[in-house]
Each structure stands twice: as structure tokens, then as C-alpha cells.
All heavy atoms as TSV, in Angstrom:
chain	resi	resn	atom	element	x	y	z
A	1	MET	N	N	-58.721	-26.397	36.950
A	1	MET	CA	C	-58.748	-25.052	36.386
A	1	MET	C	C	-57.730	-25.028	35.261
A	1	MET	O	O	-56.712	-25.727	35.311
A	1	MET	CB	C	-58.339	-23.992	37.427
A	1	MET	CG	C	-59.388	-23.760	38.490
A	1	MET	SD	S	-58.724	-22.667	39.726
A	1	MET	CE	C	-58.498	-23.881	40.995
A	2	ARG	N	N	-58.035	-24.245	34.279
A	2	ARG	CA	C	-57.110	-24.075	33.141
A	2	ARG	C	C	-56.633	-22.622	33.046
A	2	ARG	O	O	-57.403	-21.712	33.132
A	2	ARG	CB	C	-57.827	-24.485	31.872
A	2	ARG	CG	C	-58.262	-25.946	31.793
A	2	ARG	CD	C	-59.148	-26.244	30.564
A	2	ARG	NE	N	-58.551	-25.760	29.356
A	2	ARG	CZ	C	-59.253	-25.058	28.417
A	2	ARG	NH1	N	-60.501	-24.842	28.513
A	2	ARG	NH2	N	-58.629	-24.679	27.240
A	3	TYR	N	N	-55.305	-22.493	32.857
A	3	TYR	CA	C	-54.726	-21.146	32.709
A	3	TYR	C	C	-53.975	-21.108	31.365
A	3	TYR	O	O	-53.378	-22.071	30.942
A	3	TYR	CB	C	-53.792	-20.816	33.866
A	3	TYR	CG	C	-54.559	-20.484	35.104
A	3	TYR	CD1	C	-54.946	-21.519	36.010
A	3	TYR	CD2	C	-54.923	-19.172	35.410
A	3	TYR	CE1	C	-55.630	-21.215	37.181
A	3	TYR	CE2	C	-55.625	-18.862	36.549
A	3	TYR	CZ	C	-55.945	-19.914	37.494
A	3	TYR	OH	O	-56.685	-19.596	38.575
A	4	ARG	N	N	-53.994	-19.894	30.754
A	4	ARG	CA	C	-53.239	-19.725	29.508
A	4	ARG	C	C	-52.209	-18.678	29.669
A	4	ARG	O	O	-52.413	-17.619	30.302
A	4	ARG	CB	C	-54.218	-19.319	28.407
A	4	ARG	CG	C	-53.512	-19.080	27.052
A	4	ARG	CD	C	-54.437	-18.872	25.983
A	4	ARG	NE	N	-55.076	-17.602	26.122
A	4	ARG	CZ	C	-55.936	-17.111	25.184
A	4	ARG	NH1	N	-56.312	-17.770	24.180
A	4	ARG	NH2	N	-56.467	-15.948	25.375
A	5	ASN	N	N	-50.990	-19.030	29.212
A	5	ASN	CA	C	-49.928	-18.062	29.241
A	5	ASN	C	C	-50.210	-17.055	28.141
A	5	ASN	O	O	-50.375	-17.416	27.021
A	5	ASN	CB	C	-48.601	-18.818	28.978
A	5	ASN	CG	C	-47.383	-17.955	29.095
A	5	ASN	OD1	O	-47.215	-17.051	28.231
A	5	ASN	ND2	N	-46.574	-18.112	30.104
A	6	THR	N	N	-50.166	-15.775	28.549
A	6	THR	CA	C	-50.489	-14.679	27.557
A	6	THR	C	C	-49.395	-14.446	26.570
A	6	THR	O	O	-49.664	-13.749	25.567
A	6	THR	CB	C	-50.825	-13.365	28.402
A	6	THR	OG1	O	-49.671	-13.016	29.098
A	6	THR	CG2	C	-52.040	-13.525	29.213
A	7	ILE	N	N	-48.232	-14.924	26.837
A	7	ILE	CA	C	-47.101	-14.745	25.841
A	7	ILE	C	C	-47.052	-15.876	24.841
A	7	ILE	O	O	-47.021	-15.716	23.686
A	7	ILE	CB	C	-45.719	-14.603	26.616
A	7	ILE	CG1	C	-45.816	-13.289	27.495
A	7	ILE	CG2	C	-44.605	-14.520	25.662
A	7	ILE	CD1	C	-44.651	-13.106	28.375
A	8	SER	N	N	-46.988	-17.110	25.388
A	8	SER	CA	C	-46.752	-18.282	24.556
A	8	SER	C	C	-48.087	-18.899	24.091
A	8	SER	O	O	-48.114	-19.656	23.102
A	8	SER	CB	C	-45.995	-19.363	25.226
A	8	SER	OG	O	-46.725	-19.902	26.276
A	9	GLY	N	N	-49.192	-18.668	24.783
A	9	GLY	CA	C	-50.463	-19.232	24.464
A	9	GLY	C	C	-50.636	-20.694	25.011
A	9	GLY	O	O	-51.674	-21.289	24.878
A	10	GLU	N	N	-49.650	-21.148	25.735
A	10	GLU	CA	C	-49.665	-22.478	26.370
A	10	GLU	C	C	-50.804	-22.502	27.381
A	10	GLU	O	O	-50.979	-21.596	28.175
A	10	GLU	CB	C	-48.320	-22.773	26.995
A	10	GLU	CG	C	-48.301	-24.072	27.788
A	10	GLU	CD	C	-47.005	-24.320	28.540
A	10	GLU	OE1	O	-46.223	-23.359	28.694
A	10	GLU	OE2	O	-46.865	-25.470	28.985
A	11	VAL	N	N	-51.572	-23.597	27.395
A	11	VAL	CA	C	-52.625	-23.791	28.378
A	11	VAL	C	C	-52.181	-24.938	29.306
A	11	VAL	O	O	-51.764	-26.008	28.863
A	11	VAL	CB	C	-53.951	-24.131	27.669
A	11	VAL	CG1	C	-55.025	-24.477	28.706
A	11	VAL	CG2	C	-54.375	-23.020	26.763
A	12	ILE	N	N	-52.348	-24.722	30.568
A	12	ILE	CA	C	-52.015	-25.699	31.577
A	12	ILE	C	C	-53.190	-25.971	32.450
A	12	ILE	O	O	-54.098	-25.106	32.635
A	12	ILE	CB	C	-50.809	-25.265	32.462
A	12	ILE	CG1	C	-51.078	-23.972	33.236
A	12	ILE	CG2	C	-49.544	-25.131	31.598
A	12	ILE	CD1	C	-50.007	-23.624	34.230
A	13	GLU	N	N	-53.277	-27.228	32.935
A	13	GLU	CA	C	-54.323	-27.610	33.899
A	13	GLU	C	C	-53.696	-27.618	35.300
A	13	GLU	O	O	-52.642	-28.195	35.512
A	13	GLU	CB	C	-54.874	-29.037	33.576
A	13	GLU	CG	C	-56.023	-29.454	34.252
A	13	GLU	CD	C	-57.347	-28.986	33.695
A	13	GLU	OE1	O	-57.445	-28.744	32.483
A	13	GLU	OE2	O	-58.280	-28.811	34.507
A	14	VAL	N	N	-54.373	-26.931	36.249
A	14	VAL	CA	C	-53.834	-26.850	37.648
A	14	VAL	C	C	-54.942	-27.221	38.608
A	14	VAL	O	O	-56.138	-27.067	38.264
A	14	VAL	CB	C	-53.200	-25.535	37.964
A	14	VAL	CG1	C	-51.976	-25.271	37.056
A	14	VAL	CG2	C	-54.209	-24.395	37.751
A	15	ASP	N	N	-54.566	-27.559	39.852
A	15	ASP	CA	C	-55.504	-27.870	40.899
A	15	ASP	C	C	-55.816	-26.638	41.740
A	15	ASP	O	O	-56.823	-26.580	42.404
A	15	ASP	CB	C	-54.997	-28.943	41.774
A	15	ASP	CG	C	-54.897	-30.317	40.997
A	15	ASP	OD1	O	-55.728	-30.527	40.126
A	15	ASP	OD2	O	-54.014	-31.127	41.290
A	16	ALA	N	N	-54.866	-25.702	41.822
A	16	ALA	CA	C	-55.057	-24.509	42.625
A	16	ALA	C	C	-54.906	-23.265	41.761
A	16	ALA	O	O	-54.228	-23.295	40.816
A	16	ALA	CB	C	-53.963	-24.505	43.729
A	17	PRO	N	N	-55.607	-22.228	42.177
A	17	PRO	CA	C	-55.498	-20.960	41.341
A	17	PRO	C	C	-54.069	-20.441	41.354
A	17	PRO	O	O	-53.261	-20.603	42.315
A	17	PRO	CB	C	-56.391	-19.971	42.098
A	17	PRO	CG	C	-56.986	-20.659	43.216
A	17	PRO	CD	C	-56.448	-22.021	43.308
A	18	ILE	N	N	-53.688	-19.802	40.261
A	18	ILE	CA	C	-52.371	-19.238	40.143
A	18	ILE	C	C	-52.550	-17.774	39.758
A	18	ILE	O	O	-53.583	-17.313	39.276
A	18	ILE	CB	C	-51.467	-19.910	39.087
A	18	ILE	CG1	C	-52.039	-19.928	37.674
A	18	ILE	CG2	C	-51.141	-21.380	39.574
A	18	ILE	CD1	C	-51.186	-20.449	36.600
A	19	SER	N	N	-51.503	-16.999	40.058
A	19	SER	CA	C	-51.629	-15.590	39.706
A	19	SER	C	C	-50.354	-15.184	38.961
A	19	SER	O	O	-49.309	-15.938	39.020
A	19	SER	CB	C	-51.816	-14.740	40.922
A	19	SER	OG	O	-50.738	-14.848	41.808
A	20	GLY	N	N	-50.377	-14.065	38.401
A	20	GLY	CA	C	-49.170	-13.556	37.713
A	20	GLY	C	C	-49.632	-12.793	36.459
A	20	GLY	O	O	-50.661	-13.123	35.893
A	21	GLU	N	N	-48.849	-11.890	36.061
A	21	GLU	CA	C	-49.320	-10.990	34.973
A	21	GLU	C	C	-49.320	-11.762	33.604
A	21	GLU	O	O	-50.006	-11.279	32.699
A	21	GLU	CB	C	-48.478	-9.775	34.854
A	21	GLU	CG	C	-47.077	-9.918	34.322
A	21	GLU	CD	C	-46.341	-8.602	34.232
A	21	GLU	OE1	O	-46.570	-7.882	33.244
A	21	GLU	OE2	O	-45.477	-8.358	35.129
A	22	PHE	N	N	-48.691	-12.919	33.554
A	22	PHE	CA	C	-48.598	-13.650	32.275
A	22	PHE	C	C	-49.532	-14.795	32.170
A	22	PHE	O	O	-49.513	-15.570	31.283
A	22	PHE	CB	C	-47.131	-14.135	31.958
A	22	PHE	CG	C	-46.251	-12.954	31.919
A	22	PHE	CD1	C	-45.193	-12.852	32.851
A	22	PHE	CD2	C	-46.308	-12.026	30.963
A	22	PHE	CE1	C	-44.298	-11.875	32.762
A	22	PHE	CE2	C	-45.447	-10.947	30.899
A	22	PHE	CZ	C	-44.458	-10.839	31.831
A	23	TRP	N	N	-50.464	-14.968	33.178
A	23	TRP	CA	C	-51.405	-16.037	33.175
A	23	TRP	C	C	-52.873	-15.508	33.217
A	23	TRP	O	O	-53.163	-14.553	33.979
A	23	TRP	CB	C	-51.139	-17.002	34.315
A	23	TRP	CG	C	-49.899	-17.653	34.227
A	23	TRP	CD1	C	-48.688	-17.297	34.826
A	23	TRP	CD2	C	-49.549	-18.792	33.376
A	23	TRP	NE1	N	-47.715	-18.169	34.448
A	23	TRP	CE2	C	-48.223	-19.095	33.568
A	23	TRP	CE3	C	-50.317	-19.624	32.600
A	23	TRP	CZ2	C	-47.655	-20.164	32.945
A	23	TRP	CZ3	C	-49.683	-20.670	31.905
A	23	TRP	CH2	C	-48.388	-20.958	32.062
A	24	GLU	N	N	-53.761	-16.118	32.524
A	24	GLU	CA	C	-55.157	-15.761	32.517
A	24	GLU	C	C	-56.033	-17.014	32.556
A	24	GLU	O	O	-55.552	-18.068	32.071
A	24	GLU	CB	C	-55.580	-14.879	31.353
A	24	GLU	CG	C	-55.398	-15.483	29.990
A	24	GLU	CD	C	-55.691	-14.551	28.857
A	24	GLU	OE1	O	-56.200	-13.425	29.139
A	24	GLU	OE2	O	-55.428	-14.938	27.698
A	25	ASP	N	N	-57.231	-16.935	33.023
A	25	ASP	CA	C	-58.094	-17.999	33.027
A	25	ASP	C	C	-58.419	-18.366	31.538
A	25	ASP	O	O	-58.951	-17.555	30.819
A	25	ASP	CB	C	-59.357	-17.655	33.780
A	25	ASP	CG	C	-60.381	-18.800	33.876
A	25	ASP	OD1	O	-60.968	-19.106	32.830
A	25	ASP	OD2	O	-60.469	-19.426	35.003
A	26	ALA	N	N	-58.147	-19.613	31.185
A	26	ALA	CA	C	-58.210	-20.020	29.819
A	26	ALA	C	C	-59.692	-20.013	29.369
A	26	ALA	O	O	-59.981	-19.663	28.227
A	26	ALA	CB	C	-57.626	-21.366	29.599
A	27	ASP	N	N	-60.589	-20.493	30.242
A	27	ASP	CA	C	-61.998	-20.508	29.787
A	27	ASP	C	C	-62.529	-19.057	29.573
A	27	ASP	O	O	-63.297	-18.873	28.651
A	27	ASP	CB	C	-62.852	-21.209	30.883
A	27	ASP	CG	C	-62.429	-22.693	30.985
A	27	ASP	OD1	O	-62.077	-23.306	29.969
A	27	ASP	OD2	O	-62.482	-23.229	32.123
A	28	GLU	N	N	-62.222	-18.185	30.445
A	28	GLU	CA	C	-62.688	-16.799	30.272
A	28	GLU	C	C	-62.056	-16.201	29.045
A	28	GLU	O	O	-62.749	-15.449	28.341
A	28	GLU	CB	C	-62.298	-15.933	31.481
A	28	GLU	CG	C	-63.106	-16.266	32.722
A	28	GLU	CD	C	-62.696	-15.477	33.952
A	28	GLU	OE1	O	-61.824	-14.548	33.764
A	28	GLU	OE2	O	-63.170	-15.781	34.986
A	29	ALA	N	N	-60.812	-16.488	28.809
A	29	ALA	CA	C	-60.100	-15.911	27.595
A	29	ALA	C	C	-60.772	-16.422	26.311
A	29	ALA	O	O	-61.021	-15.674	25.326
A	29	ALA	CB	C	-58.639	-16.198	27.582
A	30	GLU	N	N	-61.080	-17.653	26.315
A	30	GLU	CA	C	-61.717	-18.299	25.135
A	30	GLU	C	C	-63.089	-17.717	24.831
A	30	GLU	O	O	-63.476	-17.473	23.742
A	30	GLU	CB	C	-61.736	-19.786	25.214
A	30	GLU	CG	C	-60.368	-20.443	25.139
A	30	GLU	CD	C	-60.352	-21.941	25.493
A	30	GLU	OE1	O	-61.408	-22.486	25.895
A	30	GLU	OE2	O	-59.307	-22.547	25.403
A	31	ALA	N	N	-63.879	-17.536	25.931
A	31	ALA	CA	C	-65.218	-16.940	25.801
A	31	ALA	C	C	-65.130	-15.565	25.284
A	31	ALA	O	O	-65.867	-15.095	24.474
A	31	ALA	CB	C	-65.875	-17.007	27.121
A	32	ARG	N	N	-64.150	-14.744	25.802
A	32	ARG	CA	C	-63.967	-13.326	25.431
A	32	ARG	C	C	-63.573	-13.317	23.907
A	32	ARG	O	O	-64.178	-12.532	23.104
A	32	ARG	CB	C	-62.946	-12.718	26.199
A	32	ARG	CG	C	-62.694	-11.204	25.930
A	32	ARG	CD	C	-61.535	-10.608	26.707
A	32	ARG	NE	N	-60.240	-11.215	26.315
A	32	ARG	CZ	C	-59.465	-11.964	27.087
A	32	ARG	NH1	N	-59.870	-12.193	28.318
A	32	ARG	NH2	N	-58.327	-12.441	26.680
A	33	GLU	N	N	-62.628	-14.204	23.492
A	33	GLU	CA	C	-62.246	-14.179	22.128
A	33	GLU	C	C	-63.418	-14.632	21.142
A	33	GLU	O	O	-63.519	-14.016	20.108
A	33	GLU	CB	C	-61.097	-15.072	21.925
A	33	GLU	CG	C	-59.816	-14.597	22.536
A	33	GLU	CD	C	-58.679	-15.586	22.572
A	33	GLU	OE1	O	-58.918	-16.756	22.110
A	33	GLU	OE2	O	-57.553	-15.194	22.949
A	34	ALA	N	N	-64.185	-15.516	21.556
A	34	ALA	CA	C	-65.389	-15.981	20.789
A	34	ALA	C	C	-66.351	-14.767	20.631
A	34	ALA	O	O	-66.899	-14.581	19.574
A	34	ALA	CB	C	-66.058	-17.119	21.415
A	35	ALA	N	N	-66.581	-14.086	21.718
A	35	ALA	CA	C	-67.462	-12.883	21.639
A	35	ALA	C	C	-66.906	-11.853	20.710
A	35	ALA	O	O	-67.628	-11.210	19.973
A	35	ALA	CB	C	-67.706	-12.294	23.038
A	36	GLU	N	N	-65.577	-11.583	20.812
A	36	GLU	CA	C	-64.952	-10.585	19.934
A	36	GLU	C	C	-65.042	-11.044	18.496
A	36	GLU	O	O	-65.264	-10.134	17.609
A	36	GLU	CB	C	-63.532	-10.417	20.341
A	36	GLU	CG	C	-63.296	-9.726	21.725
A	36	GLU	CD	C	-61.902	-9.641	22.192
A	36	GLU	OE1	O	-61.014	-10.293	21.555
A	36	GLU	OE2	O	-61.629	-9.086	23.231
A	37	GLU	N	N	-64.861	-12.289	18.194
A	37	GLU	CA	C	-64.989	-12.742	16.809
A	37	GLU	C	C	-66.344	-12.600	16.332
A	37	GLU	O	O	-66.581	-12.225	15.164
A	37	GLU	CB	C	-64.562	-14.201	16.698
A	37	GLU	CG	C	-63.005	-14.384	16.836
A	37	GLU	CD	C	-62.699	-15.942	16.797
A	37	GLU	OE1	O	-63.459	-16.760	16.365
A	37	GLU	OE2	O	-61.578	-16.226	17.231
A	38	ALA	N	N	-67.358	-12.864	17.184
A	38	ALA	CA	C	-68.738	-12.743	16.746
A	38	ALA	C	C	-69.023	-11.244	16.479
A	38	ALA	O	O	-69.774	-10.914	15.436
A	38	ALA	CB	C	-69.715	-13.291	17.766
A	39	ASP	N	N	-68.542	-10.353	17.290
A	39	ASP	CA	C	-68.715	-8.932	17.073
A	39	ASP	C	C	-68.102	-8.484	15.735
A	39	ASP	O	O	-68.652	-7.648	15.003
A	39	ASP	CB	C	-68.121	-8.126	18.228
A	39	ASP	CG	C	-69.020	-8.183	19.487
A	39	ASP	OD1	O	-70.226	-8.659	19.369
A	39	ASP	OD2	O	-68.503	-7.803	20.563
A	40	ALA	N	N	-66.873	-9.023	15.453
A	40	ALA	CA	C	-66.206	-8.714	14.241
A	40	ALA	C	C	-66.974	-9.127	13.067
A	40	ALA	O	O	-67.095	-8.399	12.036
A	40	ALA	CB	C	-64.795	-9.194	14.222
A	41	GLU	N	N	-67.537	-10.341	13.099
A	41	GLU	CA	C	-68.288	-10.907	11.946
A	41	GLU	C	C	-69.586	-10.062	11.757
A	41	GLU	O	O	-69.944	-9.720	10.683
A	41	GLU	CB	C	-68.642	-12.355	12.221
A	41	GLU	CG	C	-67.486	-13.282	12.106
A	41	GLU	CD	C	-67.854	-14.773	12.517
A	41	GLU	OE1	O	-69.027	-15.025	12.738
A	41	GLU	OE2	O	-66.900	-15.523	12.521
A	42	ASP	N	N	-70.196	-9.688	12.855
A	42	ASP	CA	C	-71.446	-8.835	12.758
A	42	ASP	C	C	-71.110	-7.494	12.187
A	42	ASP	O	O	-71.850	-6.991	11.295
A	42	ASP	CB	C	-72.052	-8.611	14.205
A	42	ASP	CG	C	-72.740	-9.866	14.747
A	42	ASP	OD1	O	-72.916	-10.821	13.944
A	42	ASP	OD2	O	-72.909	-9.906	16.001
A	43	SER	N	N	-69.975	-6.911	12.511
A	43	SER	CA	C	-69.550	-5.676	11.901
A	43	SER	C	C	-69.231	-5.795	10.445
A	43	SER	O	O	-69.659	-4.932	9.653
A	43	SER	CB	C	-68.291	-5.116	12.566
A	43	SER	OG	O	-68.561	-4.827	13.970
A	44	GLU	N	N	-68.635	-6.928	10.016
A	44	GLU	CA	C	-68.328	-7.134	8.588
A	44	GLU	C	C	-69.621	-7.266	7.840
A	44	GLU	O	O	-69.809	-6.779	6.731
A	44	GLU	CB	C	-67.448	-8.348	8.433
A	44	GLU	CG	C	-66.088	-8.100	8.862
A	44	GLU	CD	C	-65.216	-9.397	8.834
A	44	GLU	OE1	O	-65.699	-10.417	8.256
A	44	GLU	OE2	O	-64.026	-9.364	9.300
A	45	GLU	N	N	-70.613	-8.003	8.377
A	45	GLU	CA	C	-71.909	-8.172	7.668
A	45	GLU	C	C	-72.617	-6.931	7.592
A	45	GLU	O	O	-73.232	-6.599	6.530
A	45	GLU	CB	C	-72.751	-9.183	8.480
A	45	GLU	CG	C	-72.216	-10.600	8.388
A	45	GLU	CD	C	-73.058	-11.599	9.252
A	45	GLU	OE1	O	-74.143	-11.199	9.700
A	45	GLU	OE2	O	-72.571	-12.754	9.376
A	46	ALA	N	N	-72.575	-6.036	8.628
A	46	ALA	CA	C	-73.165	-4.714	8.577
A	46	ALA	C	C	-72.639	-3.882	7.525
A	46	ALA	O	O	-73.291	-3.167	6.711
A	46	ALA	CB	C	-73.196	-4.056	9.903
A	47	GLU	N	N	-71.275	-3.896	7.365
A	47	GLU	CA	C	-70.586	-3.118	6.309
A	47	GLU	C	C	-70.965	-3.558	4.965
A	47	GLU	O	O	-71.170	-2.802	4.036
A	47	GLU	CB	C	-69.065	-3.152	6.532
A	47	GLU	CG	C	-68.571	-2.466	7.691
A	47	GLU	CD	C	-67.061	-2.630	7.936
A	47	GLU	OE1	O	-66.424	-3.179	6.966
A	47	GLU	OE2	O	-66.571	-2.209	8.976
A	48	THR	N	N	-71.069	-4.872	4.745
A	48	THR	CA	C	-71.448	-5.385	3.437
A	48	THR	C	C	-72.923	-5.029	3.128
A	48	THR	O	O	-73.206	-4.603	2.008
A	48	THR	CB	C	-71.472	-6.983	3.533
A	48	THR	OG1	O	-70.048	-7.364	3.821
A	48	THR	CG2	C	-71.807	-7.557	2.145
A	49	GLU	N	N	-73.816	-5.076	4.065
A	49	GLU	CA	C	-75.180	-4.658	3.837
A	49	GLU	C	C	-75.246	-3.144	3.524
A	49	GLU	O	O	-75.989	-2.721	2.641
A	49	GLU	CB	C	-76.054	-4.913	5.023
A	49	GLU	CG	C	-76.358	-6.370	5.276
A	49	GLU	CD	C	-76.977	-6.715	6.604
A	49	GLU	OE1	O	-77.357	-5.736	7.369
A	49	GLU	OE2	O	-77.180	-7.923	6.848
A	50	ASP	N	N	-74.461	-2.355	4.215
A	50	ASP	CA	C	-74.396	-0.909	3.961
A	50	ASP	C	C	-73.835	-0.696	2.491
A	50	ASP	O	O	-74.293	0.165	1.738
A	50	ASP	CB	C	-73.482	-0.150	4.901
A	50	ASP	CG	C	-74.005	-0.045	6.312
A	50	ASP	OD1	O	-75.277	-0.248	6.422
A	50	ASP	OD2	O	-73.324	0.255	7.238
A	51	ASP	N	N	-72.852	-1.417	2.053
A	51	ASP	CA	C	-72.286	-1.278	0.751
A	51	ASP	C	C	-73.308	-1.677	-0.280
A	51	ASP	O	O	-73.441	-0.976	-1.381
A	51	ASP	CB	C	-71.077	-2.166	0.618
A	51	ASP	CG	C	-69.894	-1.641	1.387
A	51	ASP	OD1	O	-69.962	-0.480	1.855
A	51	ASP	OD2	O	-68.881	-2.410	1.606
A	52	GLU	N	N	-74.083	-2.767	-0.080
A	52	GLU	CA	C	-75.120	-3.170	-1.004
A	52	GLU	C	C	-76.266	-2.105	-1.115
A	52	GLU	O	O	-76.752	-1.868	-2.146
A	52	GLU	CB	C	-75.668	-4.488	-0.613
A	52	GLU	CG	C	-74.679	-5.643	-0.817
A	52	GLU	CD	C	-75.120	-6.964	-0.215
A	52	GLU	OE1	O	-76.265	-7.008	0.346
A	52	GLU	OE2	O	-74.493	-7.980	-0.384
A	53	ALA	N	N	-76.520	-1.477	-0.038
A	53	ALA	CA	C	-77.613	-0.446	0.011
A	53	ALA	C	C	-77.138	0.757	-0.775
A	53	ALA	O	O	-78.001	1.483	-1.362
A	53	ALA	CB	C	-77.897	-0.101	1.468
A	54	ASP	N	N	-75.851	1.064	-0.793
A	54	ASP	CA	C	-75.331	2.243	-1.496
A	54	ASP	C	C	-75.174	1.941	-3.001
A	54	ASP	O	O	-75.175	2.954	-3.829
A	54	ASP	CB	C	-73.913	2.564	-1.001
A	54	ASP	CG	C	-73.967	3.098	0.435
A	54	ASP	OD1	O	-75.116	3.550	0.882
A	54	ASP	OD2	O	-72.910	3.143	1.088
A	55	GLU	N	N	-75.187	0.678	-3.496
A	55	GLU	CA	C	-74.918	0.447	-4.848
A	55	GLU	C	C	-75.945	1.114	-5.832
A	55	GLU	O	O	-75.529	1.667	-6.876
A	55	GLU	CB	C	-74.856	-1.072	-5.085
A	55	GLU	CG	C	-73.583	-1.655	-4.694
A	55	GLU	CD	C	-73.441	-3.074	-4.941
A	55	GLU	OE1	O	-74.220	-3.620	-5.856
A	55	GLU	OE2	O	-72.659	-3.794	-4.290
A	56	PRO	N	N	-77.241	1.028	-5.557
A	56	PRO	CA	C	-78.158	1.650	-6.504
A	56	PRO	C	C	-77.944	3.100	-6.766
A	56	PRO	O	O	-78.078	3.539	-7.825
A	56	PRO	CB	C	-79.531	1.539	-5.794
A	56	PRO	CG	C	-79.407	0.252	-4.947
A	56	PRO	CD	C	-77.925	0.349	-4.486
A	57	ASN	N	N	-77.472	3.828	-5.761
A	57	ASN	CA	C	-77.086	5.226	-5.890
A	57	ASN	C	C	-75.946	5.446	-6.802
A	57	ASN	O	O	-75.849	6.430	-7.525
A	57	ASN	CB	C	-76.830	5.848	-4.547
A	57	ASN	CG	C	-78.039	5.867	-3.662
A	57	ASN	OD1	O	-79.209	5.808	-4.164
A	57	ASN	ND2	N	-77.845	5.913	-2.368
A	58	LYS	N	N	-74.990	4.485	-6.802
A	58	LYS	CA	C	-73.866	4.574	-7.644
A	58	LYS	C	C	-74.112	4.314	-9.050
A	58	LYS	O	O	-73.430	4.786	-9.972
A	58	LYS	CB	C	-72.746	3.651	-7.143
A	58	LYS	CG	C	-72.183	4.050	-5.776
A	58	LYS	CD	C	-71.238	2.957	-5.298
A	58	LYS	CE	C	-70.714	3.256	-3.948
A	58	LYS	NZ	N	-69.809	2.183	-3.396
A	59	ARG	N	N	-75.150	3.603	-9.350
A	59	ARG	CA	C	-75.491	3.174	-10.718
A	59	ARG	C	C	-76.382	4.189	-11.430
A	59	ARG	O	O	-76.780	3.954	-12.576
A	59	ARG	CB	C	-76.213	1.878	-10.742
A	59	ARG	CG	C	-75.324	0.751	-10.232
A	59	ARG	CD	C	-76.021	-0.582	-10.284
A	59	ARG	NE	N	-75.256	-1.619	-9.688
A	59	ARG	CZ	C	-75.745	-2.798	-9.326
A	59	ARG	NH1	N	-76.959	-3.075	-9.530
A	59	ARG	NH2	N	-74.950	-3.669	-8.739
A	60	GLY	N	N	-76.733	5.260	-10.781
A	60	GLY	CA	C	-77.620	6.194	-11.392
A	60	GLY	C	C	-77.034	6.789	-12.711
A	60	GLY	O	O	-75.801	6.906	-12.919
A	61	GLY	N	N	-77.962	7.177	-13.609
A	61	GLY	CA	C	-77.497	7.709	-14.896
A	61	GLY	C	C	-77.195	9.237	-14.785
A	61	GLY	O	O	-77.238	9.779	-13.735
A	62	LYS	N	N	-76.810	9.752	-15.907
A	62	LYS	CA	C	-76.501	11.163	-15.963
A	62	LYS	C	C	-77.740	12.025	-15.823
A	62	LYS	O	O	-78.799	11.680	-16.249
A	62	LYS	CB	C	-75.823	11.547	-17.281
A	62	LYS	CG	C	-74.461	10.909	-17.438
A	62	LYS	CD	C	-73.848	11.362	-18.739
A	62	LYS	CE	C	-72.515	10.791	-18.917
A	62	LYS	NZ	N	-71.942	11.178	-20.180
A	63	LYS	N	N	-77.636	13.186	-15.214
A	63	LYS	CA	C	-78.719	14.070	-15.118
A	63	LYS	C	C	-78.945	14.758	-16.422
A	63	LYS	O	O	-78.021	15.131	-17.141
A	63	LYS	CB	C	-78.458	15.124	-13.978
A	63	LYS	CG	C	-78.439	14.559	-12.636
A	63	LYS	CD	C	-78.192	15.610	-11.587
A	63	LYS	CE	C	-78.250	15.011	-10.165
A	63	LYS	NZ	N	-78.098	16.077	-9.141
A	64	ALA	N	N	-80.198	15.037	-16.765
A	64	ALA	CA	C	-80.490	15.612	-18.044
A	64	ALA	C	C	-80.328	17.058	-18.007
A	64	ALA	O	O	-80.355	17.749	-17.071
A	64	ALA	CB	C	-81.930	15.258	-18.404
């Protein structure tokens, strides 16, 4: 089992489960962070697509 210290980021390998407020399962933490990064990238891509969709409206000419 791998645990990560939530303060220092140190990862340790242990044979028995440990507990404490400063330790988390390293594999679960890495999976959660990967999912969060993917969500953030998806959000950034969506914002870029929204901005590109708005551009034609910004380029309109003067009203007669």
C-alpha cells in the first residue's frame, strides 16, 4: 500500500494500513487529481470554443 503525506507530498510504501489526518491513499489521490486535471482541461476547451463562437458577433459592422 502507498500513502502520501498531505503536507509534504512524500509517498511511502507500507505493509499495513495507516491512519491519521495527514496521510491519504496515494493511488486514490493520484486518480482524483488526474480526474480534476481532465475536468479543468475540458472546462478550458469549452471556454475557448465559447469564445470562438462569440467572435463573429464582435466583428459585425456598423448598423446603417
